[in-house]
C-alpha positions in Angstrom: -47.4 -25.8 -53.8 -50.3 -28.4 -53.0 -51.6 -28.0 -49.4 -50.5 -31.1 -47.2 -53.8 -32.1 -45.8 -54.0 -35.9 -44.6 -57.5 -37.3 -45.5 -58.9 -38.1 -42.0 -59.6 -35.7 -39.4 -57.6 -37.2 -36.6 -54.3 -37.7 -38.7 -54.0 -33.8 -38.8 -53.6 -33.7 -35.1 -50.9 -37.1 -35.4 -49.2 -35.3 -37.8 -48.8 -32.1 -35.3 -47.4 -34.5 -32.8 -44.6 -35.3 -35.1 -44.0 -31.8 -36.0 -44.0 -30.6 -32.2 -41.9 -33.7 -31.6 -39.1 -32.2 -34.0 -39.4 -29.0 -32.7 -39.1 -30.0 -29.1 -35.7 -31.6 -29.9 -34.3 -28.2 -31.0 -35.8 -26.1 -28.4 -34.5 -28.3 -25.9 -31.1 -28.4 -27.5 -31.0 -24.5 -27.2 -31.2 -24.4 -23.3 -30.3 -27.7 -22.1 -26.7 -27.3 -22.9 -26.3 -24.1 -20.7 -26.2 -25.9 -17.4 -23.8 -28.6 -18.4 -21.1 -26.2 -19.5 -18.9 -26.2 -16.5 -18.8 -30.1 -16.8 -18.1 -29.9 -20.4 -15.4 -27.2 -19.9 -14.0 -29.6 -17.4 -14.0 -32.7 -19.4 -12.9 -31.6 -22.8 -10.3 -28.9 -21.5 -12.1 -25.7 -22.7 -10.8 -22.1 -22.4 -13.4 -19.9 -21.3 -13.5 -18.2 -24.5 -13.7 -21.5 -26.5 -16.3 -22.8 -24.2 -18.7 -20.2 -25.7 -18.6 -21.8 -29.0 -20.5 -25.1 -27.5 -23.4 -22.5 -27.9 -22.2 -20.2 -30.7 -21.7 -22.9 -33.4 -25.0 -24.3 -33.0 -26.5 -20.6 -32.9 -24.7 -19.1 -36.1 -25.4 -22.3 -38.0 -29.2 -22.2 -37.0 -29.7 -18.8 -37.5 -28.0 -18.2 -40.7 -29.8 -21.3 -42.4 -33.3 -20.7 -41.6 -34.3 -18.5 -44.2 -32.7 -20.7 -46.7 -34.0 -23.7 -45.4 -37.5 -22.4 -45.4 -37.5 -21.3 -49.1 -35.9 -24.6 -50.2 -38.6 -26.3 -48.3 -41.0 -24.4 -50.4 -39.2 -25.5 -53.6 -38.2 -29.3 -52.7 -41.2 -29.9 -50.5 -41.7 -29.2 -46.9 -41.8 -32.9 -45.7 -38.8 -33.7 -47.6 -36.8 -30.8 -45.8 -38.4 -31.7 -42.3 -37.3 -35.3 -42.6 -34.1 -34.5 -43.9 -33.4 -32.0 -41.1 -34.7 -35.0 -38.3 -31.8 -37.0 -39.8 -29.2 -34.6 -39.7 -29.9 -33.3 -36.1 -30.3 -36.8 -34.8 -26.7 -38.1 -36.1 -25.4 -34.8 -35.0 -26.9 -35.3 -31.6 -24.9 -38.8 -31.6 -21.8 -37.2 -32.6 -22.1 -34.5 -29.7 -22.6 -37.3 -27.4 -19.4 -39.1 -28.5 -17.2 -36.3 -28.7 -14.0 -36.7 -26.9 -12.4 -33.3 -27.9 -13.3 -29.6 -28.0 -13.0 -29.5 -31.8 -15.2 -32.6 -32.3 -17.9 -31.2 -30.0 -17.9 -27.5 -31.8 -18.0 -29.5 -35.2 -20.8 -31.3 -34.4 -22.7 -28.8 -32.4 -22.5 -26.9 -36.0 -24.0 -29.6 -37.9 -26.7 -29.9 -35.0 -27.5 -26.3 -35.9 -27.7 -27.3 -39.6 -30.2 -30.0 -38.8 -32.1 -27.7 -36.6 -32.8 -25.1 -39.1 -33.9 -27.7 -41.6 -36.4 -29.0 -39.2 -37.6 -25.8 -37.9 -37.7 -23.5 -40.9 -40.9 -25.4 -42.6 -42.8 -26.5 -39.3 -45.2 -23.3 -39.3 -45.7 -23.4 -42.9 -46.7 -27.1 -42.5 -49.1 -26.5 -39.5 -50.9 -23.6 -41.4 -51.4 -26.2 -44.5 -52.8 -28.9 -41.9 -55.2 -26.4 -40.3 -57.6 -24.1 -42.0 -60.4 -23.9 -39.7 -60.3 -20.8 -37.2 -60.8 -23.0 -34.1 -58.6 -25.9 -34.7 -55.9 -23.6 -36.1 -55.9 -21.6 -33.2 -55.8 -24.9 -30.7 -52.9 -26.5 -33.2 -51.1 -23.1 -32.7 -51.5 -23.2 -29.1 -50.2 -26.9 -28.8 -47.4 -26.1 -31.0 -46.3 -22.7 -29.1 -46.5 -24.6 -25.8 -44.0 -27.4 -26.9 -41.5 -24.4 -28.0 -42.0 -22.1 -24.9 -42.2 -24.7 -22.5 -39.5 -26.7 -23.8 -36.9 -23.8 -23.6 -37.8 -23.7 -19.8 -37.7 -27.4 -19.5 -34.3 -27.6 -20.9 -32.8 -26.1 -18.1 -34.4 -28.5 -15.8 -33.3 -31.5 -17.9 -29.8 -30.2 -18.2 -29.2 -30.0 -14.7 -31.0 -33.3 -13.8 -29.1 -35.2 -16.7 -25.7 -33.8 -15.8 -26.0 -34.5 -12.3 -27.0 -38.0 -13.0 -25.5 -39.3 -16.0 -22.8 -36.5 -17.0 -22.8 -34.1 -19.9 -23.1 -36.8 -23.0 -26.5 -37.6 -21.9 -28.0 -34.0 -22.7 -27.0 -34.9 -26.3 -27.7 -38.7 -26.2 -31.5 -38.1 -25.1 -32.4 -36.8 -28.6 -31.6 -40.2 -30.3 -34.9 -42.0 -29.4 -36.8 -39.0 -29.9 -35.3 -38.4 -33.2 -35.6 -41.6 -34.6 -39.3 -42.2 -33.3 -40.0 -38.7 -34.9 -38.3 -39.9 -38.1 -40.2 -42.8 -38.4 -43.3 -41.3 -37.8 -42.6 -38.5 -40.1 -42.1 -40.7 -43.1 -45.6 -42.6 -42.4 -47.9 -39.6 -41.0 -46.8 -36.5 -43.0 -48.2 -36.4 -46.5 -45.7 -35.8 -49.2 -46.1 -32.5 -50.7 -44.3 -32.1 -54.3 -42.9 -28.5 -53.9 -42.5 -26.0 -56.7 -39.5 -27.1 -58.0 -35.8 -25.8 -57.7 -36.3 -24.3 -60.9 -39.3 -21.8 -59.5 -36.8 -20.0 -57.2 -33.4 -21.3 -56.9 -31.8 -18.1 -56.3 -28.1 -19.3 -55.4 -26.3 -15.9 -55.3 -29.2 -14.6 -53.2 -28.9 -17.6 -50.9 -25.3 -17.0 -50.6 -25.6 -13.5 -49.7 -28.2 -13.8 -47.0 -26.6 -17.0 -45.5 -23.4 -15.4 -45.1 -25.1 -12.2 -43.8 -27.1 -13.7 -41.1 -24.2 -16.2 -40.0 -21.6 -13.2 -39.9 -24.4 -10.8 -38.1 -25.1 -13.7 -35.3 -21.4 -14.1 -35.0 -20.7 -10.7 -34.6 -23.5 -10.1 -31.9 -22.4 -13.2 -29.9 -18.7 -12.1 -29.6 -19.6 -8.2 -29.1 -19.6 -8.8 -25.4 -15.8 -10.1 -25.5 -14.4 -7.5 -27.8 -16.5 -4.5 -27.1 -19.7 -3.4 -29.0 -17.4 -0.3 -30.3 -14.3 -2.4 -31.2 -12.8 -2.4 -34.7 -13.8 -6.2 -34.8 -17.3 -5.5 -33.9 -17.8 -2.7 -36.2 -15.9 -4.2 -39.3 -17.9 -7.4 -38.9 -21.3 -5.9 -38.4 -20.5 -3.5 -41.2 -19.7 -6.3 -43.5 -22.9 -8.3 -42.6 -25.0 -5.1 -43.1 -23.2 -4.7 -46.7 -24.2 -8.4 -47.5 -27.6 -7.6 -46.5 -27.7 -4.7 -48.8 -26.4 -6.9 -51.9 -29.1 -9.5 -51.0 -31.8 -6.7 -51.1 -30.4 -5.5 -54.5 -30.3 -9.0 -55.7 -33.9 -9.5 -54.9 -35.1 -6.6 -56.7 -34.0 -7.8 -60.1 -33.5 -11.8 -59.7 -36.0 -13.6 -61.8 -37.1 -15.7 -59.1 -36.1 -14.1 -55.7 -35.3 -16.0 -52.4 -37.5 -13.5 -50.5 -40.5 -12.4 -52.4 -41.1 -8.5 -51.9 -44.8 -9.1 -51.2 -43.7 -10.6 -48.0 -42.1 -7.6 -46.8 -45.0 -5.7 -47.8 -47.1 -7.4 -45.3 -47.5 -5.1 -42.4 -48.8 -8.1 -40.2 -45.8 -10.3 -41.0 -43.2 -7.6 -40.6 -44.8 -6.1 -37.4 -45.2 -9.7 -35.9 -41.5 -10.3 -36.8 -40.6 -7.1 -35.1 -42.7 -7.9 -32.0 -41.0 -11.3 -31.6 -37.4 -10.1 -32.2 -37.9 -7.6 -29.2 -39.9 -9.9 -27.0 -37.8 -12.8 -27.3 -34.8 -10.6 -26.6 -36.4 -9.7 -22.8 -37.3 -13.4 -22.3 -33.7 -14.7 -23.2 -32.5 -12.3 -20.5 -34.7 -13.6 -18.0 -33.8 -17.2 -19.1 -30.2 -17.0 -19.1 -29.3 -14.3 -16.5 -32.1 -15.3 -14.5 -30.3 -18.8 -14.0 -27.1 -17.2 -13.3 -28.6 -15.0 -10.8 -30.3 -18.0 -8.9 -26.9 -19.8 -9.1 -24.3 -16.9 -8.2 -26.6 -14.9 -6.0 -28.8 -17.3 -4.4 -26.5 -19.8 -4.4 -28.6 -22.8 -5.9 -26.7 -25.7 -7.8 -27.6 -27.0 -11.1 -30.2 -29.3 -10.1 -32.1 -26.7 -7.9 -31.8 -24.1 -10.5 -33.6 -26.4 -13.0 -36.3 -27.2 -10.4 -36.8 -23.3 -9.8 -37.7 -22.8 -13.5 -40.2 -25.6 -13.6 -43.2 -23.5 -12.9 -42.6 -21.6 -16.1 -43.2 -24.5 -18.5 -46.0 -25.9 -16.5 -47.9 -22.7 -16.4 -47.1 -22.1 -20.1 -48.3 -25.7 -20.8 -51.5 -25.5 -19.0 -52.5 -22.2 -20.3 -51.6 -22.9 -23.9 -53.2 -26.3 -24.0 -56.4 -25.2 -22.0 -57.1 -21.4 -22.1 -55.1 -19.4 -24.7 -56.9 -21.0 -28.1 -60.3 -20.1 -26.4 -59.1 -16.5 -25.3 -57.6 -16.0 -28.7 -60.6 -17.0 -30.7 -63.1 -14.8 -28.4 -61.2 -11.8 -28.3 -58.7 -11.7 -31.1 -55.1 -12.3 -31.4 -53.9 -8.6 -31.2 -55.8 -7.9 -27.7 -54.5 -11.2 -26.5 -50.9 -10.3 -27.5 -51.1 -7.0 -25.9 -52.0 -8.6 -22.6 -49.3 -11.0 -22.6 -46.7 -8.4 -23.2 -48.0 -6.0 -20.6 -47.4 -9.1 -18.2 -43.9 -9.7 -19.9 -43.2 -6.0 -19.2 -44.3 -6.6 -15.4 -42.5 -9.6 -14.6 -39.2 -8.1 -16.1 -40.0 -4.9 -14.0 -40.2 -6.8 -11.0 -37.0 -8.8 -11.5 -35.4 -5.5 -11.9 -35.8 -4.9 -8.2 -34.3 -8.4 -7.0 -31.8 -7.8 -4.0 -28.4 -9.6 -3.3 -30.3 -11.2 -0.4 -33.3 -12.2 -2.0 -35.5 -15.4 -1.7 -36.8 -17.5 -4.4 -40.5 -17.4 -3.1 -40.4 -13.7 -2.7 -38.2 -12.6 -5.8 -38.0 -15.3 -8.4 -41.4 -17.3 -8.2 -43.6 -14.4 -8.8 -41.5 -13.4 -11.6 -41.7 -16.9 -13.2 -45.4 -17.0 -13.0 -46.2 -13.5 -14.6 -43.7 -14.4 -17.3 -45.1 -17.8 -18.0 -48.5 -16.5 -18.1 -47.5 -13.3 -20.4 -45.4 -15.6 -22.8 -48.4 -18.3 -22.8 -50.7 -15.6 -24.0 -48.6 -13.7 -26.4 -46.8 -16.3 -28.4 -49.5 -18.3 -29.9 -51.4 -15.0 -30.7 -48.2 -13.5 -32.3 -47.6 -16.8 -34.1 -50.9 -16.6 -35.8 -50.5 -13.1 -36.8 -47.4 -13.7 -38.4 -48.7 -16.4 -40.7 -52.1 -14.5 -41.5 -51.5 -13.5 -44.8 -48.9 -15.9 -46.0 -49.7 -17.8 -49.5 -49.5 -21.6 -49.7 -46.4 -21.3 -51.7 -44.5 -19.0 -49.3 -45.5 -20.9 -46.1 -41.9 -22.4 -45.8 -40.0 -19.0 -46.3 -42.4 -17.2 -43.8 -41.9 -19.9 -41.3 -38.1 -19.3 -41.6 -38.3 -15.9 -41.4 -40.3 -15.9 -38.1 -37.7 -18.4 -36.7 -34.8 -16.0 -37.8 -36.4 -13.2 -36.0 -36.7 -15.3 -32.8 -32.9 -16.8 -33.1 -31.5 -12.9 -33.8 -33.6 -11.4 -31.1 -32.4 -13.9 -28.3 -29.0 -13.6 -29.5 -29.1 -9.5 -29.7 -30.9 -9.5 -26.5 -28.9 -11.6 -24.5 -25.5 -10.0 -25.7 -26.5 -6.4 -24.8 -27.9 -7.4 -21.6 -24.7 -9.6 -20.4 -22.3 -6.7 -21.7 -24.3 -4.2 -19.4 -24.3 -6.4 -16.6 -20.7 -7.5 -16.7 -19.7 -4.1 -17.2 -21.8 -2.9 -14.2 -20.6 -5.7 -11.9 -17.0 -4.9 -13.1 -17.3 -1.2 -12.1 -18.7 -2.1 -8.7 -15.9 -4.8 -7.9 -13.4 -2.0 -8.8 -15.1 0.4 -6.4 -14.5 -2.3 -3.5 -18.3 -3.7 -3.5 -19.0 -7.1 -2.2 -18.8 -9.7 -5.3 -22.5 -11.1 -4.5 -23.7 -7.5 -4.4 -22.1 -6.2 -7.4 -23.4 -9.3 -9.3 -27.0 -8.7 -8.3 -26.6 -4.9 -9.2 -25.3 -6.0 -12.9 -28.2 -8.5 -13.0 -30.9 -6.1 -12.1 -29.7 -3.4 -14.7 -29.9 -6.1 -17.4 -33.6 -7.0 -16.3 -34.6 -3.5 -16.2 -33.2 -3.2 -19.7 -35.1 -6.3 -20.9 -38.2 -4.8 -19.3 -37.6 -1.6 -21.8 -37.2 -3.7 -24.8 -40.4 -5.4 -23.9 -42.1 -2.1 -23.5 -40.9 -1.5 -27.0 -42.4 -4.7 -28.2 -45.5 -3.6 -26.6 -45.7 -0.2 -28.4 -44.9 -1.9 -32.0 -47.6 -4.5 -31.3 -50.1 -1.4 -30.7 -48.9 0.6 -33.5 -48.3 -1.8 -36.3 -50.8 -4.9 -35.7 -54.4 -4.0 -36.9 -57.2 -4.0 -34.5 -59.6 -6.8 -34.9 -63.3 -7.1 -34.0 -63.8 -9.6 -31.0 -65.4 -12.9 -32.2 -67.8 -15.0 -30.6 -67.0 -18.5 -29.5 -68.9 -19.9 -32.6 -66.7 -20.6 -35.7 -67.9 -19.2 -38.6 -69.2 -21.6 -41.5 -68.3 -19.2 -44.2 -66.2 -21.0 -46.7 -62.6 -19.8 -46.6 -60.9 -18.1 -49.3 -58.8 -20.4 -51.5 -56.0 -18.0 -52.5 -54.2 -18.5 -49.2 -54.4 -20.4 -46.3 -56.0 -18.6 -43.1 -53.0 -18.0 -40.8 -54.9 -16.1 -38.1 -56.3 -17.7 -35.1 -59.5 -16.2 -36.0 -62.5 -17.9 -37.7 -62.1 -17.9 -41.3 -64.4 -15.1 -42.0 -62.2 -12.5 -40.1 -60.7 -10.0 -42.5 -56.9 -9.9 -42.4 -54.4 -7.4 -42.7 -51.2 -7.1 -44.7 
């Protein structure tokens, strides 16, 4: 595939702005809806079980299609996939905002997930094609990561503010001006890449197998808390998902043009970075969702105040990523920065695991928010650079989709496990006659301690699988980069990569 490199230097940053706008919509949509759920349930008459599908329908479509969308982006052109995804997502957002029944909203949310997968799957591949120089790429990844990380936390605040002021419909309709503006800009700013053509990798049986496996797997994970992890339903669907993945693996071993090229899975850097991300995001999702419940149900905050309580996180992440993380990563190397960020995440989740029933925001939530904001602000850009370090130009979309898939699956799995543990502990204490608030608080503490353990595992995997680098100075190398693959690391181009 031809690299997508606009001719003027400044146009690369304009293109990055467009990519970030598309990413912001999908990231916001993943968290903005959570605070509005009670209002949606009241207005559309959802049952408690049915309400979960407002989130699940989006998540299943998004996670299930990322890998396929990434590969198709490599084949038909990433710009075409990105623009098409923006159009689908924006139209689906309008349908969500106009929904008058529970079924219509769930269907529109599924369509949103399809558009989100199409948009998100190719963004990293486009980014690494745009930015080759070590320092410029480090800055670009920092900006992109800041939008993604801060957008997730900002969504909680916007969800509370918009729902309180304008109603739940507004949380979807806000996507319309962003989506239309991004769509127009994308057609004008992003250079058109031809792609390899569908004949170079249209493994349709493999696509069906992996998409079905991912959708079923995510569905099994998100419903396990309702049916039990050892129930026949969970084990049956989980086993079928594993069989489908096994069938996909067999298919890739003999397909003429496999959907997932074996060389990607032989990259220790890519595989290790994906595993680290899965574990790290599992811990962070626990903070984002159960942390919001702790603030509301234990501390007694309303939706708007809960959103405000999370604001320090996106502020810290944005300031750190935009002003410091790129320079630190170039100076010390992505591995060291990643390990430092993961250590701060472990510290923050461990501290939250001690939050009492009579806690206060200033003493028990704000320090955790700052620690996790700093840790994630350091870790995510470094991890993104490592994940794309050895990816060839023709595999950029697939690797991008794979990286995003790990993020979604990790979040879903982590939240399902910790929610199950928290609710089980709370029910046990309530049955023993404990106070409701104290029982809730104890359940949340167990979830946060579990999340801290998962973050420790992420730290161990990063230390074991991601190769040590030599720290570099602030001056970028003048050595001409290799032409066989884009430089995915956030080092200067002369740094030796690992695979």
